[in-house]
FIVEX-347667 format. One line per 2 residues: number of its first residue (from 0); their letters; for each residue z, x, y of N, C-alpha, C. Coordinates in pm, whole numbers, plus 32768, in hexadecimal, padded with zeros to 4 digits. Layout:
<pts>
NUM = a = Z/X/Y/Z/X/Y/Z/X/Y  ...
</pts>
This chain:
<pts>
0 = xx = 2954/48F2/7DD6/28ED/4959/7DE0/28B8/4979/7D56  2834/497F/7D4C/27F7/4997/7CC8/280D/4A26/7C9B
2 = xx = 282D/4A35/7C18/2844/4ABB/7BDD/27C0/4B00/7BC6  27B6/4B7A/7BF8/2739/4BC7/7BE9/2745/4C1F/7B6F
4 = xx = 26E7/4C16/7B1A/26E4/4C6E/7AA2/266D/4CCC/7AAE  2686/4D47/7A8B/261A/4DAB/7A91/25ED/4DD1/7A05
6 = xx = 256D/4DD8/79F8/2536/4E01/7976/2544/4E99/7968  256B/4EC3/78F0/2575/4F56/78DC/24ED/4F99/78EB
8 = xx = 24EE/5012/7927/246F/5059/793A/2435/507F/78B3  23B5/506F/78A5/2375/5092/7824/2383/5128/7808
10 = xx = 23A5/5146/778B/23B3/51D3/7764/232C/5219/775F  232E/5297/778E/22B1/52E4/7789/2298/5310/76FA
12 = xx = 221D/530C/76D8/21F8/5338/7651/2213/53CE/7643  224C/53F3/75D1/226C/5481/75BA/21ED/54D3/75B6
14 = xx = 21EF/5540/75FF/217A/5599/75FF/218B/55FF/7590  212C/5603/7537/213A/5664/74C9/2140/56F3/74FE
16 = xx = 219E/5740/74C4/21AC/57CC/74EE/2134/581E/74C3  2111/587B/751C/20A1/58D2/74FB/20CF/5939/7495
18 = xx = 207A/5952/7439/209A/59B7/73D5/2099/5A41/7416  2100/5A90/73F4/2108/5B17/742D/2096/5B6C/73F8
20 = xx = 205C/5BB7/7454/1FF0/5C0F/742A/2029/5C80/73D6  1FE4/5CA3/736C/2016/5D12/731A/201B/5D93/736A
22 = xx = 208D/5DD7/735E/209E/5E54/73A8/2053/5EC3/7360  2003/5F08/73AD/1FB5/5F75/7372/2013/5FE7/734F
24 = xx = 2011/6012/72D5/2068/6080/72AA/2019/6101/72A3  205B/616B/72CF/2019/61EE/72CA/2016/621E/723A
26 = xx = 1FAA/625C/7216/1FA5/6292/718D/2010/62FC/717A  2052/62F8/7108/20BD/6357/70EC/2084/63E4/70E1
28 = xx = 20D0/6441/711A/20A6/64CD/710F/20B3/64F9/707F  2058/6549/7051/2062/6576/6FC6/20E0/65C6/6FB0
30 = xx = 2122/65AB/6F41/219F/65F0/6F22/2186/6684/6F11  21EC/66D2/6F3B/21DE/6762/6F2A/21D7/6784/6E97
32 = xx = 218B/67E7/6E7C/2179/6811/6DF3/21FD/6840/6DB8  2224/6807/6D4A/22A1/682C/6D09/2297/68B7/6CCE
34 = xx = 2308/6900/6CD4/2307/6985/6C98/22EC/697E/6C03  2313/690E/6BC5/22FD/6902/6B35/2269/68F5/6B16
36 = xx = 221A/68D2/6B7C/218B/68C0/6B65/213F/6942/6B7B  2184/69AA/6BAE/2141/6A29/6BC4/212F/6A70/6B3E
38 = xx = 20DF/6AD7/6B44/20C5/6B23/6ACA/2146/6B63/6A97  216D/6B48/6A1D/21EA/6B7F/69E8/21E7/6C18/69E4
40 = xx = 225B/6C52/69F0/2266/6CE4/69E3/224E/6D0D/6952  2208/6D78/6940/21F6/6DAC/68B9/226B/6E09/6898
42 = xx = 2288/6E1E/681A/22F2/6E7C/67F6/22DC/6F06/6832  225E/6F32/6839/2240/6FB6/6872/2263/6FBA/6906
44 = xx = 224A/6F4E/694D/226A/6F48/69DC/2301/6F4A/69F2  234A/6EFE/69A2/23DC/6EFB/69B0/2415/6F86/6994
46 = xx = 23E1/6FC6/692F/240E/704E/690E/23F1/70AD/6981  237E/709E/69BF/2359/70F3/6A2F/23B7/70DF/6AA6
48 = xx = 23DA/7061/6AC3/2434/7043/6B32/24BA/708A/6B21  24F6/707B/6AAC/257B/70B5/6A98/2575/714C/6A84
50 = xx = 2504/717E/6A59/24F2/720F/6A53/24F4/7249/6AE0  24B6/7202/6B3D/24B6/722E/6BCA/2543/7228/6C04
52 = xx = 258A/71BC/6BE7/2614/71B1/6C18/2669/7224/6BE1  2658/7240/6B61/26A8/72AA/6B21/2687/7333/6B5C
54 = xx = 2607/734B/6B75/25DE/73CC/6BAD/2617/73DE/6C39  2618/7372/6C88/264A/737A/6D11/26E2/7383/6D17
56 = xx = 2726/7346/6CB4/27B9/7342/6CB5/27EB/733F/6C25  27F3/73B4/6BE5/2814/73B9/6B55/289C/737F/6B30
58 = xx = 28FF/738D/6B87/2986/735D/6B68/29BA/7304/6BD9  2986/728B/6BE5/29B4/7233/6C52/2A45/720A/6C3C
60 = xx = 2A8C/71FE/6CAA/2B19/71D7/6CA3/2B31/7157/6CF3  2B8D/7107/6CC3/2BB6/7093/6D10/2BFE/70C1/6D8E
62 = xx = 2BF9/7072/6DF6/2C32/709C/6E76/2CC2/706D/6E8C  2CF8/701F/6E2D/2D85/6FF7/6E38/2DDE/7069/6E06
64 = xx = 2E39/7096/6E5A/2E92/7104/6E35/2F02/70D2/6DD9  2F1E/7120/6D71/2F86/70FB/6D11/2FB4/7178/6CC6
66 = xx = 3025/716E/6C82/305A/71E2/6C3A/306A/71C7/6BA5  3061/7148/6B7A/306D/7124/6AED/3035/7097/6ADA
68 = xx = 302C/7068/6A5E/2FF4/6FE1/6A49/303E/6F73/6A95  30C1/6F7E/6AA2/310C/6F17/6AE9/30E6/6F12/6B7D
70 = xx = 30E2/6F86/6BBD/30BF/6F86/6C4C/302D/6F5E/6C61  2FD8/6F7B/6C00/2F4D/6F4C/6C08/2F4B/6EB3/6C03
72 = xx = 2F96/6E7A/6BA5/2F9E/6DE8/6B99/2FCE/6DAA/6C1B  3037/6DE2/6C54/306D/6DAC/6CD2/3006/6DB8/6D41
74 = xx = 2FC3/6E2A/6D4A/2F5F/6E3E/6DB4/2EEE/6DDA/6DA9  2EC1/6DBE/6D2E/2E54/6D5F/6D1C/2E81/6CD2/6D43
76 = xx = 2EF9/6CAD/6D1C/2F2E/6C29/6D42/2F37/6C1C/6DDA  2F61/6C88/6E1B/2F6D/6C85/6EAD/2EE5/6C86/6EF3
78 = xx = 2E7D/6CB3/6EAD/2DF9/6CC3/6EED/2DAA/6C42/6EF9  2DDA/6BD5/6EBE/2D92/6B56/6EC8/2D86/6B2E/6F5B
80 = xx = 2D0B/6B15/6F87/2CEE/6AEE/7012/2D24/6B56/7075  2D1F/6BD4/704D/2D4A/6C41/70A5/2CF4/6CBB/7087
82 = xx = 2CF1/6D1A/70E1/2CA1/6D93/70CB/2CF3/6DFA/707F  2CAE/6E50/7035/2CF3/6EBB/6FEE/2D3C/6F16/7050
84 = xx = 2CFD/6F32/70C2/2D3C/6F8A/7126/2DBD/6F4D/7159  2DBD/6ECA/7170/2E36/6E87/71A0/2EA5/6E88/7139
86 = xx = 2E80/6E77/70BA/2EE3/6E7A/704E/2F1C/6F07/7041  2EC6/6F6B/7043/2EF5/6FF5/7035/2F57/701B/70A3
88 = xx = 2F3D/6FEE/711C/2F95/700C/718C/3021/6FD7/7174  3029/6F62/7134/30AB/6F23/711B/30F0/6F5C/709F
90 = xx = 30A2/6F7F/7039/30E0/6FA5/6FBA/3109/7038/6FB1  30D7/708B/700A/30FE/7118/7004/3196/7127/700C
92 = xx = 31D2/70E3/706B/3264/70EA/7078/32A9/7098/700C  326C/7026/6FE7/32A8/6FCF/6F81/32B5/7017/6EFC
94 = xx = 324B/7059/6ED0/324D/7097/6E4B/32A6/7112/6E44  32CF/7145/6EB8/332E/71B4/6EB7/33B9/7185/6E8D
96 = xx = 33D6/7105/6EA4/345B/70D1/6E83/3459/706E/6E0E  33E1/703A/6DEB/33DA/6FD6/6D80/3359/6FE8/6D32
98 = xx = 335C/7041/6CCF/32E5/705B/6C7F/32F4/702D/6BEE  335D/6FDD/6BD2/3372/6FA2/6B4E/33A0/6F12/6B62
100 = xx = 3391/6EBF/6AFB/33C1/6E34/6B08/3454/6E2B/6B2A  34A5/6E81/6AED/3536/6E7E/6B07/3555/6E9E/6B98
102 = xx = 3516/6F06/6BCD/352E/6F2C/6C59/34FC/6EBF/6CB8  3490/6E7C/6C92/345A/6E11/6CE7/34BC/6D9C/6CEC
104 = xx = 34F6/6D7C/6C79/355A/6D11/6C76/35D5/6D36/6CC8  35FF/6DB2/6CBF/3673/6DE0/6D0B/3656/6DDE/6DA1
106 = xx = 35DA/6DF7/6DC4/35B3/6DF1/6E52/35C4/6D64/6E87  3597/6D02/6E38/35A8/6C77/6E5E/3537/6C42/6EB6
108 = xx = 3529/6BBF/6EB2/34BA/6B7E/6EF9/34C1/6B90/6F90  3537/6B84/6FC8/3544/6B8C/705A/351D/6C16/708E
110 = xx = 354E/6C7F/704C/352C/6D07/7079/349B/6D28/705A  3468/6CF1/6FEC/33DB/6D07/6FCB/3381/6CCF/7039
112 = xx = 33A5/6C5B/706D/3355/6C1E/70D8/3347/6C7A/7151  33AF/6CC5/716D/33AB/6D21/71E0/3343/6D8F/71CC
114 = xx = 3333/6DBB/714F/32D0/6E24/7133/3241/6DF1/713B  322C/6D73/7116/31A2/6D42/7109/317E/6CD7/7171
116 = xx = 31CD/6CCB/71DC/31B7/6C5F/723D/3135/6C6D/728B  30F4/6CE1/7283/3072/6CF2/72C7/2FFE/6CBE/7273
118 = xx = 301B/6C95/71F8/2FB4/6C64/719C/2FB1/6BCB/71A2  2F3B/6B91/71A1/2F2F/6B00/71A3/2F75/6ABE/712D
120 = xx = 2FAF/6A4A/7146/2FF6/69FC/70E0/306B/6A4A/70A4  30AC/6A9D/70F7/3110/6AFA/70C1/3189/6AB3/7085
122 = xx = 31AC/6A3F/70B7/3221/69F9/7081/3209/69CC/6FF0  3195/698F/6FDB/3172/6963/6F53/3162/69DA/6EF6
124 = xx = 3124/6A44/6F29/310E/6ABB/6ED7/3192/6AFF/6EB3  31EF/6B02/6F10/3272/6B3E/6EF3/32B8/6AEF/6E83
126 = xx = 32AF/6A6C/6E8D/32EC/6A16/6E26/32AE/6A32/6D9E  3228/6A41/6D9B/31E3/6A5A/6D1C/3206/6AE3/6CE3
128 = xx = 320E/6B48/6D39/322C/6BD0/6D09/32B7/6BD5/6CCB  3317/6B94/6D09/339E/6B91/6CD1/339E/6B44/6C4C
130 = xx = 3354/6AD5/6C48/3350/6A84/6BCD/3309/6ACE/6B5C  329C/6B13/6B7B/3255/6B5A/6B10/32A8/6BD2/6AE0
132 = xx = 32F4/6C0E/6B39/334C/6C7D/6B11/33B5/6C4B/6AAF  33EE/6BD8/6ACC/3453/6B9D/6A74/3417/6B7B/69EC
134 = xx = 339C/6B47/69EE/335C/6B22/696F/3337/6B9D/691D  330C/6C07/6960/32EE/6C83/6917/336A/6CB6/68CF
136 = xx = 33DD/6CAB/6910/345A/6CDA/68D3/3488/6C7F/6863  3479/6BFD/6875/34AF/6B9F/6812/3453/6B8A/679A
138 = xx = 33CF/6B98/67B0/3372/6B78/6744/331C/6BED/6713  3314/6C59/6761/32B9/6CC5/673B/32FE/6D4E/673C
140 = xx = 3380/6D4D/6734/33C9/6DCC/672E/33B6/6E23/67A7  3397/6DE8/6819/3386/6E35/6894/3300/6E7A/68A0
142 = xx = 32A6/6E5E/6841/3223/6E9E/6841/31B5/6E38/6865  314D/6E68/68A7/30DA/6E12/68C4/3091/6DF7/6841
144 = xx = 307B/6D7B/681C/3036/6D5D/679E/2FA7/6D91/679E  2F76/6DB1/6727/2EEF/6DEA/671D/2E8A/6D82/66EE
146 = xx = 2EA7/6D05/6704/2E49/6C9A/66E1/2E2F/6C45/675C  2DBA/6C09/6760/2D97/6BB2/67D1/2DF5/6B3A/67D7
148 = xx = 2E0F/6AFF/6764/2E66/6A89/6761/2EF2/6AAB/6793  2F23/6B1F/676D/2FA8/6B48/6798/2FB0/6B5A/682E
150 = xx = 2F4D/6B9D/6867/2F4D/6BB4/68F8/2F3A/6B31/6943  2EE1/6ADB/6911/2EC8/6A5C/6955/2F40/69FF/6950
152 = xx = 2F9D/6A18/68F6/3016/69C4/68EF/307B/69E6/695C  3063/6A54/69A4/30C0/6A7F/6A0B/30A7/6A36/6A8F
154 = xx = 3110/6A13/6AD9/30FF/69CF/6B5A/30A6/6A1E/6BB9  3044/69DB/6BF5/2FED/6A1A/6C57/2F7A/6A69/6C1D
156 = xx = 2F70/6A71/6B98/2F07/6AC0/6B58/2EA1/6A63/6B16  2E22/6A77/6B34/2DB8/6A28/6AF7/2D5B/6A81/6AA7
158 = xx = 2CE6/6A4E/6A89/2C87/6A96/6A35/2C57/6B18/6A77  2C3B/6B11/6AFA/2C0E/6B8B/6B3E/2C7A/6BF6/6B3B
160 = xx = 2CF6/6BCE/6B56/2D65/6C2C/6B51/2D6F/6C6C/6AC7  2D65/6C19/6A60/2D6D/6C4D/69D7/2CFD/6CB0/69BC
162 = xx = 2C84/6C8F/69E7/2C13/6CE8/69CD/2C22/6D6F/6A14  2C54/6D6C/6A90/2C69/6DE9/6AD9/2CD1/6E40/6A93
164 = xx = 2D42/6E04/6A6F/2DAE/6E50/6A30/2D84/6E85/69A8  2D43/6E32/6959/2D15/6E5F/68D4/2CB3/6ED3/68E0
166 = xx = 2C5E/6ECD/6944/2BF9/6F37/6955/2C37/6FB6/698D  2C80/6FAA/69FB/2CB1/7021/6A40/2D2B/7060/69FC
168 = xx = 2D82/700D/69C4/2DFC/7043/6988/2DE9/7069/68F6  2D94/701C/68AF/2D8B/702E/681E/2CFE/704F/67EC
170 = xx = 2C9F/7060/6846/2C1A/708C/681E/2BC7/7026/67D2  2BE8/6FA5/67E2/2B9B/6F3E/679D/2B16/6F26/67E6
172 = xx = 2AAF/6EFD/679B/2A2C/6EE3/67D5/2A26/6E53/680C  2A70/6E3C/6876/2A72/6DB6/68B3/2A23/6DB7/6935
174 = xx = 29FD/6D41/6961/29B0/6D33/69DC/29FC/6CD9/6A3C  2A3A/6D15/6AA0/2A84/6CC8/6B05/2A22/6C9C/6B71
176 = xx = 2A19/6C1B/6B87/29B8/6BE6/6BE9/2A02/6BB8/6C66  29F4/6C07/6CD1/2A28/6BDD/6D53/29B2/6BAC/6DA7
178 = xx = 29C5/6B9A/6E28/2958/6B67/6E7C/28E2/6BC6/6E7F  28FE/6C49/6E7A/2891/6CAB/6E7F/283D/6CA8/6E00
180 = xx = 287F/6CA9/6D8E/2836/6CA6/6D0E/27EB/6C22/6CFF  282A/6BB6/6D2A/27E8/6B33/6D23/2767/6B33/6D76
182 = xx = 276F/6B6C/6DEE/26F9/6B71/6E44/268C/6BCA/6E09  26B1/6C40/6DDA/264E/6C9D/6DA3/260D/6C64/6D25
184 = xx = 265E/6C27/6CCF/2627/6BED/6C55/25C0/6B82/6C72  25DA/6B30/6CD7/257D/6AC5/6CFB/2507/6AF8/6D4D
186 = xx = 2524/6B48/6DB1/24BA/6B74/6E0D/2450/6BC9/6DC7  247C/6C25/6D74/241D/6C7C/6D2F/23D5/6C36/6CBD
188 = xx = 2412/6BC9/6C8C/23DA/6B86/6C18/240A/6BC0/6B95  2466/6C21/6B9B/249A/6C5C/6B20/24E1/6BF5/6AC9
190 = xx = 2531/6BA2/6B08/257D/6B3D/6ABD/2598/6AC6/6B18  2535/6A70/6B2E/254B/69FC/6B84/25B1/699D/6B46
192 = xx = 2604/6963/6B9B/2667/6903/6B69/26A8/68B9/6BDC  26D2/683E/6BC0/2712/67EC/6C27/27A8/6808/6C32
194 = xx = 27E0/6846/6BCD/286F/6863/6BCE/2886/68F6/6BAB  28F9/692D/6BD2/2918/69B7/6BAB/2912/69CC/6B15
196 = xx = 293D/6969/6AC7/293B/6978/6A36/28AB/6983/6A02  2851/6933/6A3A/27C5/693B/6A10/278B/69C5/6A2E
198 = xx = 27AA/69FA/6AA3/2778/6A7F/6AC7/27B8/6AE9/6A6D  283A/6ADC/6A55/287F/6B3A/69FD/283E/6B41/6973
200 = xx = 282C/6ACD/6936/27F2/6AC9/68B0/2761/6AF9/68B0  2718/6AD9/691D/268E/6B06/6928/2683/6B9C/6931
202 = xx = 26DB/6BD9/6980/26DA/6C6B/698E/2702/6CAE/690B  2767/6C79/68C8/2791/6CB3/6849/2720/6CAE/67E2
204 = xx = 26CC/6C49/67EF/265E/6C38/6790/25EE/6C9D/67A5  25D5/6CC1/6823/2560/6D17/683E/2582/6DAA/6851
206 = xx = 25FE/6DCB/6875/2620/6E57/6890/263B/6EA1/680D  25F8/6F11/67F4/2610/6F5E/677A/26A1/6F8F/6772
208 = xx = 26D3/6F99/66F9/275F/6FBF/66E3/2782/7046/6722  2722/70A0/6727/273F/7126/675B/2766/7125/67F0
210 = xx = 2745/70B8/6835/2764/70AF/68C4/27D9/7052/68E3  280C/7009/6881/286A/6F9E/689D/28F2/6FCC/68D3
212 = xx = 291B/7045/68B3/299D/7073/68E4/29A1/7076/697C  2932/70A2/69B9/292F/70B1/6A4B/28D8/7049/6A90
214 = xx = 289A/6FEF/6A45/2837/6F94/6A7E/2870/6F40/6AF0  28E8/6F0A/6ADF/291A/6EB1/6B48/293B/6EFE/6BC8
216 = xx = 2962/6F7D/6BBA/297A/6FCF/6C31/28F6/6FEC/6C79  288E/700F/6C2E/280D/7029/6C6F/27DC/6FAE/6CBB
218 = xx = 27EA/6F3A/6C7E/27B9/6EC0/6CBD/280F/6E99/6D36  2891/6EAA/6D2C/28E9/6E8E/6D9F/28C6/6EE9/6E14
220 = xx = 28BC/6F69/6DFA/289D/6FC9/6E63/2813/6FB0/6E9E  27B4/6F8A/6E49/272D/6F6B/6E79/2731/6EF3/6ED7
222 = xx = 277C/6E8C/6EB2/2787/6E16/6F06/27D7/6E30/6F85  283A/6E87/6F7C/2892/6EA1/6FEF/284F/6EF8/7059
224 = xx = 27FB/6F57/702E/27C6/6FB8/708D/272D/6FB4/70A0  26E5/6F76/7044/2653/6F73/7050/261D/6EE5/7052
226 = xx = 2638/6E98/6FEA/2602/6E10/6FE1/2661/6DB0/702A  266A/6DC3/70AE/26C9/6D78/7100/26A3/6CE5/7108
228 = xx = 2706/6C91/7124/26ED/6C01/7125/268C/6BD8/7193  26A2/6C06/720D/2650/6BD9/727E/25D8/6C32/7299
230 = xx = 25EC/6CB2/7298/257E/6D0E/72B5/2574/6D78/7248  253A/6D53/71D6/252E/6DB5/7169/24DB/6E2D/7195
232 = xx = 2506/6EA1/716A/24C5/6F1E/7191/245B/6F45/712A  23F5/6EF1/7124/238C/6F03/70BF/2346/6F8B/70CB
234 = xx = 2341/6FBF/7146/22F8/703D/715C/233A/70B4/7118  23BC/70AB/70FB/2400/711B/70B8/242D/70F5/702B
236 = xx = 2402/7082/6FFB/242C/7051/6F78/23ED/70A4/6F09  243F/70CC/6EA8/240F/711D/6E37/23B0/70D0/6DDB
238 = xx = 23BA/704B/6DDF/236D/6FFC/6D7F/230F/6F99/6DC3  22E7/6FB7/6E40/2296/6F55/6E8A/220D/6F3C/6E4C
240 = xx = 21DB/6F9C/6DFE/2158/6F88/6DBF/2160/6F2C/6D46  21D8/6F19/6D12/21EA/6EC4/6C9C/2229/6E3D/6CBE
242 = xx = 226D/6E36/6D2F/22B2/6DBC/6D58/2252/6D46/6D61  227F/6CD2/6D32/222B/6C5A/6D31/223E/6C02/6DAD
244 = xx = 2292/6C2C/6E0C/22AE/6BD7/6E7F/2230/6BC2/6ED2  2203/6B47/6EE5/2186/6B2F/6F2E/218D/6B50/6FC3
246 = xx = 2207/6B5F/6FFA/2215/6B78/708A/2237/6C0A/70AA  222C/6C64/7049/224E/6CEF/7066/21F0/6D26/70D0
248 = xx = 2223/6D83/711D/21DB/6DB2/7194/2187/6E2F/717D  2175/6E57/7102/211E/6EC9/70E5/20C0/6EA4/7073
</pts>
């Protein structure tokens, strides 16, 4: 029987791929106007703002309860990512039994946790409070240091903590920047900055020395009760006529 051979089928010519049509892109929305591009505050305007704050509240006080520089330091360390009201609720009983570094060490970390367990991150904070108490005794004679570097060297204490303690305990002209001060500095245009340090240095540059003792309290209180994050109360704001915020409601 004859062997049948089949010829291979001819290959189809490759069809060139169609070029993809360019996708129509929507024009980018114009970027929001940067606060740095707004009209800068004049020295007279800054003076007017803080004059109004002073007239409305001549002697503003911090809301963290304390009885001495040590308890203030502890309260500020405990207040990280927590409310002042929540910290005060926990520390009222704590400071009755441990208002010095020595007493805090004698209390111990385990018992300290029981006093502050209603505060967020209480385990880490208890560890830091015991460690900073030990360091105060071993390196600072049991006293809270009066320098930023000294306070920042303590466990759990950063620049904001140092600024609060230096201002409230020792009367230094420091500017503690928390979320409220950061928001007010940027929103009003007083001291725009991408970081707390930028806002801090910007505020120190523009605020007259006569207001610096209480300036951070005025700004904190303004941010906490008037210049709110979600629904700022522009209608009752003391400085709404000077504020540079483009979205203010008055």
